[in-house]
C-alpha positions as CSV (number, residue, x, y, z in Angstrom):
1,X,153.6,140.0,-99.8
2,X,157.2,141.1,-100.2
3,X,159.1,141.1,-96.9
4,X,161.9,143.4,-95.7
5,X,164.3,143.0,-92.8
6,X,165.4,145.7,-90.3
7,X,168.8,144.5,-89.0
8,X,169.5,146.0,-85.6
9,X,173.1,146.2,-84.5
10,X,174.4,149.2,-82.4
11,X,171.1,151.1,-82.7
12,X,168.9,149.5,-80.0
13,X,166.0,152.0,-80.2
14,X,162.8,152.6,-82.0
15,X,162.9,156.4,-82.1
16,X,165.2,158.6,-84.3
17,X,166.6,155.5,-86.1
18,X,167.3,156.3,-89.7
19,X,167.3,152.8,-91.2
20,X,164.2,151.8,-89.2
21,X,162.4,154.9,-90.3
22,X,163.2,154.2,-94.0
23,X,162.2,150.5,-93.6
24,X,158.8,151.5,-92.1
25,X,158.2,153.9,-95.0
26,X,159.0,151.5,-97.8
27,X,158.1,148.0,-96.5
28,X,154.8,146.0,-96.9
29,X,155.9,143.5,-94.2
30,X,158.9,144.0,-91.9
31,X,160.9,141.6,-89.8
32,X,162.8,143.2,-86.9
33,X,166.0,141.1,-86.5
34,X,169.0,140.9,-84.3
35,X,171.9,138.5,-85.0
36,X,174.2,137.4,-82.2
37,X,177.7,136.3,-83.3
38,X,179.3,134.2,-80.6
39,X,182.7,135.0,-82.0
40,X,182.3,138.6,-80.7
41,X,181.3,137.6,-77.2
42,X,183.5,138.6,-74.3
43,X,181.8,136.4,-71.7
44,X,182.2,137.3,-68.1
45,X,183.0,140.9,-68.8
46,X,180.9,144.0,-67.9
47,X,181.2,145.1,-71.5
48,X,179.5,141.9,-72.8
49,X,177.0,142.0,-70.0
50,X,176.0,145.6,-70.6
51,X,175.5,145.4,-74.3
52,X,173.4,142.2,-74.3
53,X,171.4,143.4,-71.4
54,X,170.4,146.3,-73.6
55,X,169.5,143.9,-76.5
56,X,167.4,141.9,-74.1
57,X,165.7,145.0,-72.9
58,X,164.8,146.1,-76.4
59,X,163.5,142.6,-77.2
60,X,161.4,142.6,-74.0
61,X,159.9,146.0,-75.0
62,X,159.2,144.9,-78.6
63,X,157.8,141.5,-77.8
64,X,154.9,143.1,-75.9
65,X,153.3,144.3,-79.1
66,X,155.5,143.2,-82.0
67,X,158.6,141.0,-82.0
68,X,162.4,141.1,-82.2
69,X,163.6,137.9,-83.9
70,X,167.0,136.6,-82.9
71,X,169.5,134.1,-84.3
72,X,172.9,132.9,-83.1
73,X,175.7,132.5,-85.6
74,X,177.9,134.5,-88.0
75,X,176.0,136.9,-90.2
76,X,175.9,134.7,-93.3
77,X,174.7,131.7,-91.4
78,X,172.0,133.7,-89.6
79,X,170.7,135.4,-92.7
80,X,170.7,132.1,-94.7
81,X,168.7,130.6,-91.9
82,X,166.3,133.5,-92.1
83,X,166.0,133.2,-95.9
84,X,165.3,129.5,-95.6
85,X,162.4,130.3,-93.3
86,X,161.1,133.4,-95.1
87,X,162.0,133.1,-98.9
88,X,159.9,136.2,-99.7
89,X,162.6,138.6,-98.3
90,X,163.5,141.2,-100.9
91,X,165.1,144.1,-99.0
92,X,167.4,144.6,-96.0
93,X,167.8,147.8,-94.0
94,X,170.6,148.6,-91.6
95,X,172.7,151.5,-90.3
96,X,176.2,151.2,-91.7
97,X,179.4,150.7,-89.7
98,X,182.3,152.6,-91.1
99,X,185.1,151.2,-88.9
100,X,186.5,148.0,-87.4
101,X,184.9,144.6,-87.5
102,X,181.5,146.2,-88.5
103,X,182.9,147.7,-91.7
104,X,184.4,144.4,-92.8
105,X,181.2,142.6,-91.9
106,X,179.1,145.0,-93.8
107,X,181.2,144.7,-96.9
108,X,181.0,140.9,-96.8
109,X,177.2,141.0,-96.3
110,X,176.7,143.4,-99.2
111,X,178.2,140.7,-101.5
112,X,176.0,138.1,-99.8
113,X,172.8,140.0,-100.3
114,X,173.6,140.9,-103.9
115,X,174.1,137.2,-104.6
116,X,170.7,136.5,-103.1
117,X,169.1,139.3,-105.2
118,X,168.2,141.3,-102.0
119,X,168.3,145.0,-102.2
120,X,170.4,146.7,-99.6
121,X,169.4,150.0,-98.0
122,X,172.0,151.6,-95.8
123,X,172.0,154.7,-93.6
124,X,174.8,156.6,-91.8
125,X,173.3,156.9,-88.4
126,X,175.8,156.7,-85.6
127,X,177.6,160.1,-85.8
128,X,176.7,163.7,-86.5
129,X,179.1,163.5,-89.5
130,X,180.3,160.4,-91.2
131,X,184.0,159.7,-91.4
132,X,184.3,161.1,-94.9
133,X,182.2,164.2,-94.5
134,X,184.7,166.5,-92.8
135,X,187.9,166.4,-94.8
136,X,190.5,168.8,-96.2
137,X,190.5,168.5,-100.0
138,X,189.5,164.8,-99.5
139,X,192.2,164.1,-97.0
140,X,191.6,163.1,-93.3
141,X,192.5,165.6,-90.6
142,X,195.2,164.6,-88.1
143,X,194.8,167.5,-85.8
144,X,191.6,168.3,-83.9
145,X,191.4,172.1,-83.9
146,X,191.1,172.6,-87.7
147,X,188.7,169.7,-87.9
148,X,186.5,171.3,-85.2
149,X,186.5,174.7,-87.0
150,X,185.1,173.0,-90.1
151,X,182.8,170.6,-88.2
152,X,181.1,173.3,-86.2
153,X,180.1,175.2,-89.3
154,X,178.4,172.1,-90.9
155,X,174.7,171.7,-90.6
156,X,173.7,168.8,-88.3
157,X,170.8,166.5,-89.2
158,X,167.6,166.7,-87.2
159,X,166.1,163.6,-85.5
160,X,163.9,161.4,-87.8
161,X,160.4,160.2,-87.1
162,X,159.8,156.4,-86.9
163,X,156.3,155.2,-87.5
164,X,156.0,151.5,-87.0
165,X,152.2,151.6,-87.8
166,X,153.1,152.3,-91.5
167,X,154.1,148.7,-92.1
168,X,153.0,145.2,-91.0
169,X,155.6,143.9,-88.5
170,X,156.0,140.1,-88.5
171,X,155.3,139.0,-85.0
172,X,155.0,135.2,-85.5
173,X,158.1,133.5,-84.0
174,X,160.4,132.4,-86.8
175,X,163.1,130.6,-84.7
176,X,161.6,128.9,-81.7
177,X,164.8,127.2,-80.6
178,X,166.8,130.4,-81.0
179,X,164.3,132.2,-78.8
180,X,164.7,129.6,-76.1
181,X,168.5,129.9,-76.5
182,X,168.3,133.6,-76.2
183,X,166.3,133.4,-73.0
184,X,168.9,131.0,-71.5
185,X,171.7,133.3,-72.7
186,X,170.1,136.3,-71.0
187,X,169.5,134.5,-67.7
188,X,173.2,134.0,-67.5
189,X,173.9,137.7,-67.7
190,X,174.7,139.1,-64.3
191,X,172.4,141.9,-63.1
192,X,173.5,145.4,-63.7
193,X,173.0,147.0,-60.4
194,X,171.9,150.6,-60.6
195,X,172.2,150.9,-64.4
196,X,168.8,151.5,-66.0
197,X,168.4,150.4,-69.6
198,X,166.5,151.4,-72.7
199,X,165.9,154.5,-74.8
200,X,163.3,156.0,-72.5
201,X,165.8,156.2,-69.6
202,X,168.5,157.5,-72.0
203,X,166.3,160.3,-73.1
204,X,165.4,161.1,-69.5
205,X,169.0,161.2,-68.6
206,X,169.8,163.5,-71.5
207,X,167.1,166.0,-70.5
208,X,168.2,165.9,-66.9
209,X,171.8,166.5,-67.9
210,X,170.9,169.5,-70.1
211,X,168.7,171.0,-67.4
212,X,171.0,170.4,-64.4
213,X,174.6,170.1,-65.5
214,X,175.2,171.4,-69.0
215,X,175.7,175.1,-68.1
216,X,178.5,174.1,-65.7
217,X,179.9,171.2,-67.7
218,X,183.2,173.0,-68.3
219,X,183.7,173.6,-64.6
220,X,182.6,170.2,-63.3
221,X,183.5,167.6,-66.0
222,X,187.0,167.0,-64.6
223,X,185.9,166.5,-61.0
224,X,185.3,162.7,-60.3
225,X,183.6,163.4,-57.0
226,X,181.0,165.7,-58.7
227,X,180.0,163.1,-61.2
228,X,178.5,165.8,-63.5
229,X,179.4,164.3,-66.9
230,X,176.6,163.4,-69.1
231,X,176.8,159.6,-68.5
232,X,175.4,159.2,-72.1
233,X,178.4,157.3,-73.5
234,X,177.0,153.9,-72.6
235,X,173.7,154.6,-74.3
236,X,175.4,156.1,-77.4
237,X,177.5,153.0,-77.6
238,X,174.5,150.7,-77.7
239,X,172.4,153.1,-79.7
240,X,169.7,153.4,-77.0
241,X,169.8,157.1,-77.9
242,X,170.9,158.7,-81.2
243,X,173.6,161.4,-81.5
244,X,171.1,163.6,-83.4
245,X,168.7,163.5,-80.4
246,X,171.6,164.5,-78.1
247,X,172.6,167.4,-80.4
248,X,169.0,168.6,-80.8
249,X,168.3,168.6,-77.1
250,X,171.6,170.5,-76.3
251,X,170.7,173.1,-78.9
252,X,167.6,174.0,-76.9
253,X,169.7,175.2,-74.0
254,X,170.9,178.7,-73.5
255,X,174.4,179.5,-74.7
256,X,177.1,178.9,-72.1
257,X,180.7,177.9,-71.8
258,X,179.5,174.6,-70.6
259,X,177.3,174.0,-73.6
260,X,180.2,175.0,-76.0
261,X,182.5,172.6,-74.2
262,X,180.1,169.7,-74.4
263,X,179.6,170.4,-78.2
264,X,183.4,170.1,-78.6
265,X,183.2,166.7,-76.8
266,X,180.6,165.6,-79.4
267,X,183.0,166.8,-82.1
268,X,185.8,164.8,-80.5
269,X,183.6,161.7,-80.9
270,X,183.2,162.3,-84.7
271,X,187.0,163.2,-84.9
272,X,188.1,159.9,-83.4
273,X,185.6,158.0,-85.6
274,X,187.2,159.6,-88.6
275,X,190.7,158.7,-87.3
276,X,189.7,155.1,-86.8
277,X,188.5,154.8,-90.4
278,X,191.7,156.5,-91.6
279,X,193.9,154.1,-89.5
280,X,191.9,150.8,-89.3
281,X,194.8,149.1,-87.6
282,X,194.9,151.5,-84.7
283,X,194.0,148.8,-82.1
284,X,197.0,146.7,-83.2
285,X,199.8,149.2,-84.0
286,X,200.7,152.8,-83.3
287,X,199.4,155.3,-85.7
288,X,202.6,157.3,-85.5
289,X,205.5,155.2,-87.0
290,X,207.9,157.0,-84.7
291,X,206.5,155.2,-81.7
292,X,206.2,151.7,-83.0
293,X,209.6,150.7,-81.5
294,X,209.0,151.6,-77.9
295,X,210.6,148.9,-75.8
296,X,208.0,148.3,-73.1
297,X,209.0,146.8,-69.7
298,X,205.8,144.9,-69.6
299,X,206.2,143.6,-66.0
300,X,203.2,141.4,-65.5
301,X,203.1,141.9,-61.7
302,X,202.8,145.7,-62.3
303,X,200.0,145.1,-64.7
304,X,198.1,143.0,-62.2
305,X,198.6,145.7,-59.5
306,X,197.3,148.3,-61.9
307,X,194.3,146.2,-62.7
308,X,193.5,145.6,-59.1
309,X,194.0,149.2,-57.9
310,X,197.0,148.3,-55.8
311,X,199.7,150.6,-57.1
312,X,200.2,152.9,-54.1
313,X,199.0,155.9,-56.1
314,X,195.6,156.7,-54.5
315,X,194.0,158.4,-57.5
316,X,195.0,155.6,-59.8
317,X,193.8,152.9,-57.4
318,X,190.5,154.6,-56.8
319,X,189.9,154.9,-60.5
320,X,190.7,151.3,-61.3
321,X,188.5,150.1,-58.4
322,X,185.7,152.3,-59.7
323,X,186.1,150.5,-63.1
324,X,186.2,147.1,-61.5
325,X,183.2,147.7,-59.3
326,X,180.9,149.6,-61.7
327,X,182.1,149.0,-65.2
328,X,182.6,152.7,-65.7
329,X,185.3,155.3,-65.1
330,X,185.2,159.0,-65.1
331,X,186.9,160.5,-68.2
332,X,189.6,162.4,-66.4
333,X,190.5,159.2,-64.6
334,X,190.7,157.3,-67.8
335,X,193.5,159.6,-69.0
336,X,195.3,159.4,-65.6
337,X,195.2,155.6,-65.4
338,X,196.1,155.2,-69.0
339,X,199.0,157.6,-68.8
340,X,200.2,155.9,-65.6
341,X,200.2,152.4,-67.2
342,X,202.1,153.5,-70.3
343,X,204.4,156.2,-68.9
344,X,205.0,155.2,-65.3
345,X,204.7,151.4,-65.5
346,X,206.0,151.3,-69.1
347,X,203.5,148.7,-70.1
348,X,202.3,148.3,-73.7
349,X,199.2,150.4,-74.3
350,X,197.6,147.4,-76.1
351,X,197.4,145.6,-72.7
352,X,195.4,148.5,-71.3
353,X,193.2,148.8,-74.4
354,X,192.3,145.1,-74.1
355,X,191.5,145.4,-70.4
356,X,189.3,148.5,-70.9
357,X,187.5,146.7,-73.8
358,X,186.6,144.0,-71.4
359,X,185.6,146.1,-68.4
360,X,184.0,149.3,-69.7
361,X,180.3,149.2,-70.3
362,X,180.7,152.1,-72.8
363,X,183.9,150.9,-74.6
364,X,183.9,152.0,-78.2
365,X,187.3,152.3,-80.1
366,X,185.6,154.3,-82.9
367,X,184.8,157.1,-80.3
368,X,188.1,156.8,-78.5
369,X,186.4,155.5,-75.3
370,X,189.6,154.3,-73.7
371,X,191.9,156.5,-75.7
372,X,195.0,154.3,-75.5
373,X,196.8,155.6,-78.6
374,X,196.5,159.1,-77.1
375,X,197.5,158.1,-73.6
376,X,200.6,156.5,-75.0
377,X,201.2,159.4,-77.4
378,X,201.3,156.9,-80.3
379,X,198.2,158.3,-82.0
380,X,198.1,161.5,-84.0
381,X,199.9,164.7,-83.1
382,X,197.1,165.6,-80.7
383,X,199.1,164.6,-77.7
384,X,203.0,164.9,-77.6
385,X,204.9,162.0,-76.2
386,X,206.5,164.2,-73.5
387,X,203.1,164.9,-72.0
388,X,203.2,162.7,-69.0
389,X,200.6,163.1,-66.2
390,X,202.0,163.3,-62.7
391,X,199.4,161.2,-60.8
392,X,200.0,163.0,-57.5
393,X,199.5,166.5,-58.9
394,X,196.5,165.3,-61.0
395,X,195.0,163.9,-57.7
396,X,195.6,167.2,-55.9
397,X,194.0,169.2,-58.7
398,X,190.9,167.1,-59.4
399,X,190.2,165.4,-56.0
400,X,191.5,168.2,-53.7
401,X,189.8,166.9,-50.5
402,X,190.4,163.2,-51.4
403,X,186.7,162.4,-51.2
404,X,186.7,160.3,-54.4
405,X,189.8,158.4,-53.2
406,X,188.1,157.6,-49.9
407,X,185.0,156.4,-51.6
408,X,186.9,153.6,-53.5
409,X,189.9,153.1,-51.3
410,X,188.4,152.6,-47.9
411,X,191.8,151.7,-46.4
412,X,192.5,155.4,-46.6
413,X,189.2,156.6,-45.2
414,X,190.7,158.0,-42.0
415,X,193.8,159.6,-43.6
416,X,193.6,163.4,-43.5
417,X,193.8,165.6,-46.6
418,X,197.5,166.4,-45.8
419,X,198.4,162.8,-46.7
420,X,195.6,161.5,-48.8
421,X,197.4,162.0,-52.1
422,X,200.7,160.7,-50.9
423,X,200.1,158.4,-47.9
424,X,203.7,157.2,-48.0
425,X,204.7,160.5,-46.4
426,X,203.1,159.4,-43.1
427,X,205.3,158.3,-40.2
428,X,204.7,155.0,-38.5
429,X,203.0,156.8,-35.7
430,X,200.7,158.6,-38.1
431,X,199.9,155.4,-39.9
432,X,198.8,153.9,-36.6
433,X,196.8,157.0,-35.7
434,X,194.9,156.9,-39.0
435,X,194.4,153.1,-39.1
436,X,196.4,152.1,-42.1
437,X,199.7,150.2,-42.3
438,X,201.5,151.0,-45.5
439,X,202.9,147.9,-47.2
440,X,200.2,145.8,-45.5
441,X,196.8,147.5,-45.5
442,X,197.7,149.7,-48.5
443,X,200.7,149.4,-50.8
444,X,203.6,151.7,-50.9
445,X,204.1,153.3,-54.4
446,X,205.3,150.5,-56.8
447,X,207.4,153.0,-58.8
448,X,209.1,156.4,-58.5
449,X,207.3,158.7,-60.9
450,X,210.2,161.0,-61.5
451,X,212.5,158.1,-62.4
452,X,209.9,156.4,-64.6
453,X,209.3,159.7,-66.4
454,X,212.9,159.8,-67.4
455,X,212.9,156.3,-68.6
456,X,209.7,156.8,-70.6
457,X,211.2,159.9,-72.4
458,X,214.3,157.9,-73.2
459,X,212.4,155.0,-74.6
460,X,210.3,157.3,-76.8
461,X,213.4,159.1,-78.1
462,X,215.0,155.7,-78.9
463,X,211.9,154.6,-80.8
464,X,212.0,157.8,-82.8
465,X,215.7,157.3,-83.7
466,X,215.0,153.7,-84.7
467,X,212.0,154.7,-86.8
468,X,214.2,157.2,-88.7
469,X,216.8,154.5,-89.3
470,X,214.1,152.2,-90.7
471,X,212.8,154.9,-93.1
């Protein structure tokens, strides 16, 4: 009997999975396989914890009736070990990665499989449109609006049906020691409090969002206290739900401004994926050459205060504490905190990118989850460098009553609305009245926003001048 392998990666589901559907249709015997590369681990981080908790959940579900085989090592080592155990393997199925580490890995593995006379079957599965599908005369777009106008007119694929009963799934354990190692590995993962796992929950969450929140998405998405975003990013990142399923469910809803706004967010996801492929070094260097010479202040103490939510700017501090406590941050707050780090504290956007990569359970550079190039205005022309968020006015606009701030900054719980956005305006008597001593219980602002804004603009202008000199 000829044997095929379904190689799971960021597609941790059994429904609407293009590579898995194809493998089931075409295989006599099928091995369901997940390979763990220790070089990619970010141990001790919520990001690492969340992703592998989802892997463990998928394995738990599959092992009840079939089996998900696991192996630790780099891809070539793991697949050679699999071939040594099962020499009858003739075909490999997987959903392609077009960007980042995944793209490089896939190219190397195509060569490996060809040398082993193994037929490769690939599918584009992670986005509504692949990175090369929406272009202008073969060139990548750099501006969102014209991209969206073309994107919205293109037909979106429907969900695919997966029927595991069409093939024999190999359930006999292949790697006994690796299974034991995986069990130990999972036992060391901290519990994810209040964060359900798996494709069943993801689909339930999607239906709940479409029913309850989609119609008012445009009105509520920027209000952290309301928490009426879809909360699907984490499940899209792990592939516990497919983007086609999301699109298909959204299309069932009545037309509304909220629906149209959410569709544009799905377009942004494809747009940033396209940008990442067009600029593969975007995590290491600015996309725009004009801003590769910004002379960052990079004060490490400021960075630590930003990380800890101790900057003296309540909305920034509440957001960072939400991230540290939950592994997630509201999208509006991601923009506020990222702008604050790069424009107010004048700290290199790559420092923030790395911290978000470690902390966010839904971090995905290919979908701009984090958005550091854009916060620093070093990405495409989508955000001009002179767009600098004022954290106080942002706070007043999106957390008017200060309820979100009080949730994550309990030191300010008794502070009235009049001072919640700028507690430094309180007198000593008022501080005593409201139970908070500034500089002791809660920090005074670590920078002056107006002054830092001037410095940021000057640094960006200098970088532009230097880039032109280098040209």
